RODREN-770890 format. One record per residue (C-alpha): x negated, y, z; chain; residue in one letter. Coordinates in steps of 0.02 Angstrom, whole numbers. Each point is the difference from the previous one (the first is absolute). Layout:
BEGIN
+--------+--------+--------+--------+---------+
!     px !     py !     pz ! cadena ! residuo !
+--------+--------+--------+--------+---------+
!      X !      Y !      Z !      A !       a !
...
+--------+--------+--------+--------+---------+
END
This chain:
BEGIN
+--------+--------+--------+--------+---------+
!     px !     py !     pz ! cadena ! residuo !
+--------+--------+--------+--------+---------+
!    617 !   1246 !   1203 !      A !       x !
!    182 !    -51 !     18 !      A !       x !
!     35 !     62 !   -176 !      A !       x !
!   -143 !    -97 !    -80 !      A !       x !
!     53 !   -123 !   -135 !      A !       x !
!   -121 !    -98 !   -107 !      A !       x !
!    115 !     19 !   -151 !      A !       x !
!     -9 !    191 !     11 !      A !       x !
!   -166 !     56 !     71 !      A !       x !
!   -186 !    -31 !    -37 !      A !       x !
!    -74 !   -137 !    107 !      A !       x !
!   -137 !   -129 !      8 !      A !       x !
!     28 !   -187 !     -7 !      A !       x !
!   -127 !   -128 !     60 !      A !       x !
!    -46 !   -158 !    -93 !      A !       x !
!    -24 !   -130 !    139 !      A !       x !
!    -94 !   -116 !   -120 !      A !       x !
!   -138 !    127 !    -29 !      A !       x !
!     19 !    122 !    144 !      A !       x !
!      7 !    142 !   -127 !      A !       x !
!    129 !    138 !    -19 !      A !       x !
!     97 !     75 !   -146 !      A !       x !
!     82 !    171 !    -12 !      A !       x !
!    184 !     -5 !    -55 !      A !       x !
!     84 !    159 !    -64 !      A !       x !
!    183 !    -46 !    -37 !      A !       x !
!     56 !    182 !    -13 !      A !       x !
!    -99 !     17 !   -163 !      A !       x !
!    112 !   -122 !    -94 !      A !       x !
!    178 !     30 !     51 !      A !       x !
!     66 !    -64 !   -166 !      A !       x !
!   -144 !    -99 !    -77 !      A !       x !
!    109 !    -87 !   -130 !      A !       x !
!     70 !    155 !    -85 !      A !       x !
!    -68 !     63 !   -164 !      A !       x !
!    -74 !    -83 !   -152 !      A !       x !
!    -48 !   -182 !      5 !      A !       x !
!   -120 !    -41 !   -141 !      A !       x !
!     13 !   -166 !    -89 !      A !       x !
!   -143 !    -82 !    -92 !      A !       x !
!      7 !   -108 !   -154 !      A !       x !
!    -85 !   -162 !     44 !      A !       x !
!   -101 !    -89 !   -132 !      A !       x !
!     69 !   -172 !    -39 !      A !       x !
!   -136 !   -129 !     29 !      A !       x !
!     -9 !   -168 !    -88 !      A !       x !
!      2 !   -164 !     96 !      A !       x !
!   -174 !    -31 !    -69 !      A !       x !
!   -130 !    132 !    -43 !      A !       x !
!   -151 !    -61 !   -101 !      A !       x !
!   -100 !    148 !     67 !      A !       x !
!     37 !    -36 !    184 !      A !       x !
!   -144 !    -81 !     92 !      A !       x !
!    120 !    -80 !    125 !      A !       x !
!    117 !    -85 !   -123 !      A !       x !
!    -17 !   -189 !    -26 !      A !       x !
!   -135 !    -54 !   -124 !      A !       x !
!    -76 !    174 !    -15 !      A !       x !
!   -183 !     43 !     25 !      A !       x !
!    -54 !     97 !    154 !      A !       x !
!   -153 !    108 !     26 !      A !       x !
!   -160 !    -98 !    -17 !      A !       x !
!     75 !   -126 !   -119 !      A !       x !
!    102 !   -106 !    122 !      A !       x !
!    164 !    -62 !    -72 !      A !       x !
!    160 !    -19 !    100 !      A !       x !
!     84 !   -171 !     -7 !      A !       x !
!    171 !    -13 !    -80 !      A !       x !
!     78 !     14 !    172 !      A !       x !
!    184 !     -1 !     48 !      A !       x !
!     53 !     88 !    158 !      A !       x !
!   -143 !     56 !    113 !      A !       x !
!   -185 !      5 !    -38 !      A !       x !
!   -147 !     54 !    109 !      A !       x !
!   -183 !     36 !    -37 !      A !       x !
!   -148 !     88 !     80 !      A !       x !
!      0 !    182 !    -52 !      A !       x !
!   -119 !     32 !   -145 !      A !       x !
!    -41 !    169 !     78 !      A !       x !
!      5 !    -44 !    184 !      A !       x !
!    -23 !    139 !    127 !      A !       x !
!    -75 !   -129 !    118 !      A !       x !
!   -123 !   -140 !    -37 !      A !       x !
!    -26 !   -164 !     91 !      A !       x !
!   -189 !      0 !    -27 !      A !       x !
!    -38 !    174 !     67 !      A !       x !
!   -160 !    -13 !    106 !      A !       x !
!      5 !     55 !    181 !      A !       x !
!    -73 !    170 !     35 !      A !       x !
!     28 !    167 !     82 !      A !       x !
!    -57 !    180 !     12 !      A !       x !
!     -3 !    105 !    158 !      A !       x !
!    -91 !    166 !      2 !      A !       x !
!     23 !     96 !    162 !      A !       x !
!    177 !    -64 !     13 !      A !       x !
!     53 !    124 !   -134 !      A !       x !
!    -35 !   -102 !   -156 !      A !       x !
!     73 !   -172 !     31 !      A !       x !
!     43 !   -137 !   -123 !      A !       x !
!     16 !   -188 !      5 !      A !       x !
!     24 !   -134 !   -131 !      A !       x !
!    175 !    -70 !    -28 !      A !       x !
!     40 !   -172 !    -72 !      A !       x !
!    167 !    -52 !    -71 !      A !       x !
!    102 !    -81 !   -137 !      A !       x !
!    127 !     88 !   -111 !      A !       x !
!    137 !    -90 !    -96 !      A !       x !
!    129 !     51 !   -130 !      A !       x !
!    170 !    -84 !     10 !      A !       x !
!    114 !     -1 !   -153 !      A !       x !
!    181 !    -13 !     55 !      A !       x !
!     68 !    -62 !   -166 !      A !       x !
!    -52 !    -42 !   -176 !      A !       x !
!    130 !    126 !    -62 !      A !       x !
!    -85 !    166 !    -35 !      A !       x !
!    162 !    100 !     10 !      A !       x !
!     58 !    -52 !    174 !      A !       x !
!    -20 !     80 !    170 !      A !       x !
!     44 !    -67 !    173 !      A !       x !
!    176 !     77 !      4 !      A !       x !
!     38 !    -79 !   -170 !      A !       x !
!    -62 !   -173 !     48 !      A !       x !
!    108 !   -136 !     75 !      A !       x !
!    -21 !    -43 !    184 !      A !       x !
!    -60 !   -174 !    -50 !      A !       x !
!   -138 !     80 !   -103 !      A !       x !
!    -49 !    119 !    140 !      A !       x !
!     -5 !   -147 !    120 !      A !       x !
!   -142 !    -69 !   -107 !      A !       x !
!    -92 !    164 !     29 !      A !       x !
!     25 !    -19 !    188 !      A !       x !
!    -65 !   -179 !     -9 !      A !       x !
!   -153 !     61 !    -96 !      A !       x !
!    -31 !    132 !    135 !      A !       x !
!      4 !   -139 !    129 !      A !       x !
!   -117 !   -113 !    -99 !      A !       x !
!   -126 !    139 !    -26 !      A !       x !
!     12 !     59 !    180 !      A !       x !
!    -40 !   -175 !     60 !      A !       x !
!   -144 !    -25 !   -123 !      A !       x !
!    -80 !    170 !     25 !      A !       x !
!     22 !     -7 !    188 !      A !       x !
!    -97 !   -164 !      6 !      A !       x !
!   -159 !     94 !    -47 !      A !       x !
!   -103 !     35 !    156 !      A !       x !
!    -46 !    174 !    -61 !      A !       x !
!    179 !     54 !    -38 !      A !       x !
!     79 !     86 !    150 !      A !       x !
!    144 !     93 !    -82 !      A !       x !
!    110 !    -30 !   -153 !      A !       x !
!     95 !    144 !    -79 !      A !       x !
!    137 !    -53 !   -121 !      A !       x !
!     71 !    147 !    -98 !      A !       x !
!     87 !     59 !   -158 !      A !       x !
!    -23 !    163 !    -93 !      A !       x !
!    148 !     32 !   -115 !      A !       x !
!     -2 !    140 !   -127 !      A !       x !
!   -138 !    101 !    -82 !      A !       x !
!     20 !    143 !    124 !      A !       x !
!    -54 !   -122 !    136 !      A !       x !
!   -157 !    -43 !    -96 !      A !       x !
!     67 !   -158 !    -80 !      A !       x !
!    -98 !    -20 !   -162 !      A !       x !
!    106 !   -140 !    -72 !      A !       x !
!    192 !    -13 !      0 !      A !       x !
!     -3 !   -190 !      0 !      A !       x !
!     81 !    -58 !    164 !      A !       x !
!   -143 !    -33 !    118 !      A !       x !
!    -73 !     34 !    171 !      A !       x !
!   -168 !    -16 !     84 !      A !       x !
!    -86 !    -73 !    152 !      A !       x !
!   -155 !     81 !     74 !      A !       x !
!    -77 !   -106 !    138 !      A !       x !
!   -143 !     71 !    103 !      A !       x !
!   -123 !    -37 !    138 !      A !       x !
!     58 !    152 !    100 !      A !       x !
!    175 !     53 !     51 !      A !       x !
!     54 !    149 !   -108 !      A !       x !
!     46 !    168 !     76 !      A !       x !
!    191 !     -9 !     -2 !      A !       x !
!     16 !   -180 !     65 !      A !       x !
!   -131 !     42 !    132 !      A !       x !
!    111 !    140 !     65 !      A !       x !
!    146 !   -121 !      8 !      A !       x !
!   -108 !   -129 !     90 !      A !       x !
!    -33 !    126 !    138 !      A !       x !
!    177 !     67 !     22 !      A !       x !
!     86 !   -169 !     -9 !      A !       x !
!   -120 !    -75 !    128 !      A !       x !
!     23 !    145 !    120 !      A !       x !
!    189 !    -18 !    -14 !      A !       x !
!     -2 !   -190 !     20 !      A !       x !
!   -115 !      8 !    151 !      A !       x !
!    118 !    124 !     83 !      A !       x !
!    169 !    -76 !    -46 !      A !       x !
!    -33 !   -182 !    -43 !      A !       x !
!     98 !     20 !   -163 !      A !       x !
!    -50 !     58 !   -174 !      A !       x !
!     12 !    184 !    -42 !      A !       x !
!     92 !    -32 !   -163 !      A !       x !
!    115 !   -128 !     81 !      A !       x !
!     62 !    129 !    125 !      A !       x !
!      5 !    136 !   -133 !      A !       x !
!    103 !   -109 !   -116 !      A !       x !
!    121 !    -41 !    140 !      A !       x !
!     28 !    185 !     31 !      A !       x !
!     22 !     37 !   -186 !      A !       x !
!    131 !   -138 !    -15 !      A !       x !
!     95 !     78 !    144 !      A !       x !
!     -9 !    177 !    -70 !      A !       x !
!     42 !    -47 !   -181 !      A !       x !
!    -63 !    169 !    -61 !      A !       x !
!   -144 !    -50 !   -112 !      A !       x !
!     42 !   -179 !    -52 !      A !       x !
!      1 !    -39 !   -187 !      A !       x !
!     19 !   -186 !    -36 !      A !       x !
!    -17 !   -154 !    107 !      A !       x !
!     19 !   -188 !      0 !      A !       x !
!    -15 !   -136 !    131 !      A !       x !
!   -189 !     17 !     15 !      A !       x !
!    -54 !    175 !    -55 !      A !       x !
!     57 !    181 !     13 !      A !       x !
!    -45 !    143 !   -117 !      A !       x !
!     13 !    176 !     70 !      A !       x !
!    -67 !    176 !    -10 !      A !       x !
!   -116 !     17 !    150 !      A !       x !
!     38 !    142 !    121 !      A !       x !
!   -176 !     69 !    -31 !      A !       x !
!      3 !    -17 !   -191 !      A !       x !
!   -123 !    116 !    -88 !      A !       x !
!     42 !    -29 !   -184 !      A !       x !
!    174 !     57 !    -59 !      A !       x !
!     69 !   -177 !    -21 !      A !       x !
!   -126 !    -98 !    101 !      A !       x !
!     68 !   -166 !     64 !      A !       x !
!    -52 !   -153 !     99 !      A !       x !
!     49 !   -183 !     -3 !      A !       x !
!    -12 !    -79 !    173 !      A !       x !
!     21 !   -183 !     43 !      A !       x !
!    135 !    -34 !    129 !      A !       x !
!   -108 !   -134 !     77 !      A !       x !
!   -170 !     63 !     61 !      A !       x !
!   -129 !    -96 !   -102 !      A !       x !
!   -183 !     44 !    -19 !      A !       x !
!    -15 !    -38 !   -185 !      A !       x !
!     92 !    -72 !   -149 !      A !       x !
!    -65 !   -176 !     31 !      A !       x !
!    116 !     -8 !    151 !      A !       x !
!    154 !     27 !   -108 !      A !       x !
!    108 !   -153 !    -26 !      A !       x !
!     83 !    -47 !   -164 !      A !       x !
!    157 !    105 !     30 !      A !       x !
!   -102 !    150 !     56 !      A !       x !
!   -107 !     -4 !   -157 !      A !       x !
!    156 !      5 !   -107 !      A !       x !
!     73 !    138 !    109 !      A !       x !
!   -158 !    104 !    -25 !      A !       x !
!     18 !    -20 !   -188 !      A !       x !
!    183 !     47 !     13 !      A !       x !
!    -26 !    161 !     96 !      A !       x !
!   -150 !     48 !   -108 !      A !       x !
!    116 !     -7 !   -150 !      A !       x !
!    146 !     90 !     83 !      A !       x !
!   -105 !    143 !     66 !      A !       x !
!    -88 !     31 !   -166 !      A !       x !
!    168 !     -4 !    -91 !      A !       x !
!     53 !    143 !    114 !      A !       x !
!   -158 !     91 !    -49 !      A !       x !
!     28 !    -21 !   -187 !      A !       x !
!    182 !     54 !     18 !      A !       x !
!    -45 !    160 !     92 !      A !       x !
!    -53 !     94 !   -157 !      A !       x !
!     39 !   -137 !   -126 !      A !       x !
!   -182 !    -26 !    -41 !      A !       x !
!   -131 !   -132 !     35 !      A !       x !
!    -41 !     71 !    171 !      A !       x !
!   -185 !     19 !     43 !      A !       x !
!    -72 !    -49 !    168 !      A !       x !
!   -144 !    -78 !     92 !      A !       x !
!     54 !   -143 !    112 !      A !       x !
!    -94 !   -119 !    110 !      A !       x !
!     14 !   -130 !    137 !      A !       x !
!    -79 !     35 !    168 !      A !       x !
!    -49 !   -156 !     95 !      A !       x !
!   -116 !    -57 !    139 !      A !       x !
!   -187 !    -13 !    -37 !      A !       x !
!    -71 !   -168 !    -54 !      A !       x !
!   -151 !      1 !    115 !      A !       x !
!     54 !   -156 !     95 !      A !       x !
!     74 !     92 !    148 !      A !       x !
!    181 !     -5 !     57 !      A !       x !
!    102 !    159 !    -19 !      A !       x !
!    168 !    -22 !     89 !      A !       x !
!     28 !    188 !    -11 !      A !       x !
!      2 !     -1 !   -190 !      A !       x !
!    170 !      6 !    -87 !      A !       x !
!      7 !    -30 !   -188 !      A !       x !
!     62 !    148 !   -101 !      A !       x !
!    -12 !     77 !   -173 !      A !       x !
!    -23 !    185 !    -40 !      A !       x !
!     68 !     88 !   -155 !      A !       x !
!    -70 !    172 !    -45 !      A !       x !
!     87 !     78 !   -152 !      A !       x !
!    -50 !    173 !    -66 !      A !       x !
!    162 !     55 !    -86 !      A !       x !
!     95 !    140 !     87 !      A !       x !
!    152 !     73 !    -89 !      A !       x !
!      4 !    -88 !   -168 !      A !       x !
!    -98 !   -113 !   -116 !      A !       x !
!   -120 !    143 !    -38 !      A !       x !
!    -12 !     98 !    163 !      A !       x !
!   -135 !    -74 !    112 !      A !       x !
!    -57 !     25 !    178 !      A !       x !
!   -182 !     51 !     19 !      A !       x !
!   -102 !      8 !    158 !      A !       x !
!    -79 !    172 !    -20 !      A !       x !
!    -47 !    154 !     99 !      A !       x !
!     61 !    -13 !    179 !      A !       x !
!     30 !   -186 !    -18 !      A !       x !
!   -179 !    -34 !    -51 !      A !       x !
!    -78 !    122 !    120 !      A !       x !
!    114 !    -15 !    151 !      A !       x !
!    150 !   -117 !     14 !      A !       x !
!    113 !    -94 !   -124 !      A !       x !
!    169 !     88 !    -20 !      A !       x !
!    169 !    -41 !    -77 !      A !       x !
!    162 !     94 !    -28 !      A !       x !
!    120 !   -145 !    -30 !      A !       x !
!     27 !    -90 !    164 !      A !       x !
!    -11 !   -188 !     14 !      A !       x !
!    186 !     -3 !     33 !      A !       x !
!     40 !     97 !   -158 !      A !       x !
!   -111 !   -115 !   -103 !      A !       x !
!     81 !   -155 !     74 !      A !       x !
!    174 !     67 !    -36 !      A !       x !
!    -47 !     36 !   -180 !      A !       x !
!    -72 !   -174 !    -27 !      A !       x !
!    144 !    -87 !     87 !      A !       x !
!    127 !     81 !   -115 !      A !       x !
!    -80 !    -80 !   -153 !      A !       x !
!     73 !   -158 !    -80 !      A !       x !
!    -84 !   -169 !     23 !      A !       x !
!      5 !    -39 !   -186 !      A !       x !
!   -147 !     62 !   -104 !      A !       x !
!     45 !    149 !   -109 !      A !       x !
!    -57 !    -87 !   -159 !      A !       x !
!    124 !   -141 !     31 !      A !       x !
!    141 !    120 !     40 !      A !       x !
!    -24 !     95 !   -162 !      A !       x !
!    -21 !   -150 !   -113 !      A !       x !
+--------+--------+--------+--------+---------+
END
């Protein structure tokens, strides 16, 4: 045991937010950055696409027409996964066939009127408007008595299931607490009840002392590769101050969130010099009217790219049937991201 080193030997790492484990096999990728790195030719998109159903003035499904908006724009999803008028009902046959109705409201949030932009290419002042829209929608949706959780997220890139390249995100609000936030509800409460401090607050303090997995930071937020990261370049943004939700952020903190959102995604785009795909989302306390002092605002980023713009990470075989596994350690991923410039590659090459 004295010779064990997590940079050399297979080991498991625990995710304290979910209580789940991941297998790490660093010996399988001694030199992960050697060999061919494929580049892709990105299609140049116009600032306005007459065929895009999210661009200003264009018609959406069902005949609705977008206003000639500037900046952000939000509307109820034309193909919502959840409906506000779902009748109450349930099925329970012998405890083996169980189902229950689920009510909710789904929104689409356009980040900009410009079809050819993404978050890392937007100005912080523009992203701040996105953060403000998140806050407005969180407050409005949370005021509904049947909404108990609000999931704000962004899917970027077709490989993450994004059907439209126009810069946008979504909000799915539901009457039940979804699976992943429910796990975090349990673990954070257990930790808070035992220690009297938030789990992520103590974790962030330790990460700031170690300085092994830090990426970018400002006065109010820190972006890092979590010790238990599953995806090759998985990251988290954690608020320095433990707040339960985005409505508790003051003016400076809202701008700081926009700032670090931009800086982290610039790192992503610069990694393989491509518009980097990911799924990202805020995790916040439920909106069921209860107080959750254990909750600590954070944002997850799950990108699928592994070695280049065309080599992806898939959860298959052992990972689907047993335990998630990775070869590149969180420390190696953090080092790789930290070495990247802070200026977007498109601006450096122009």
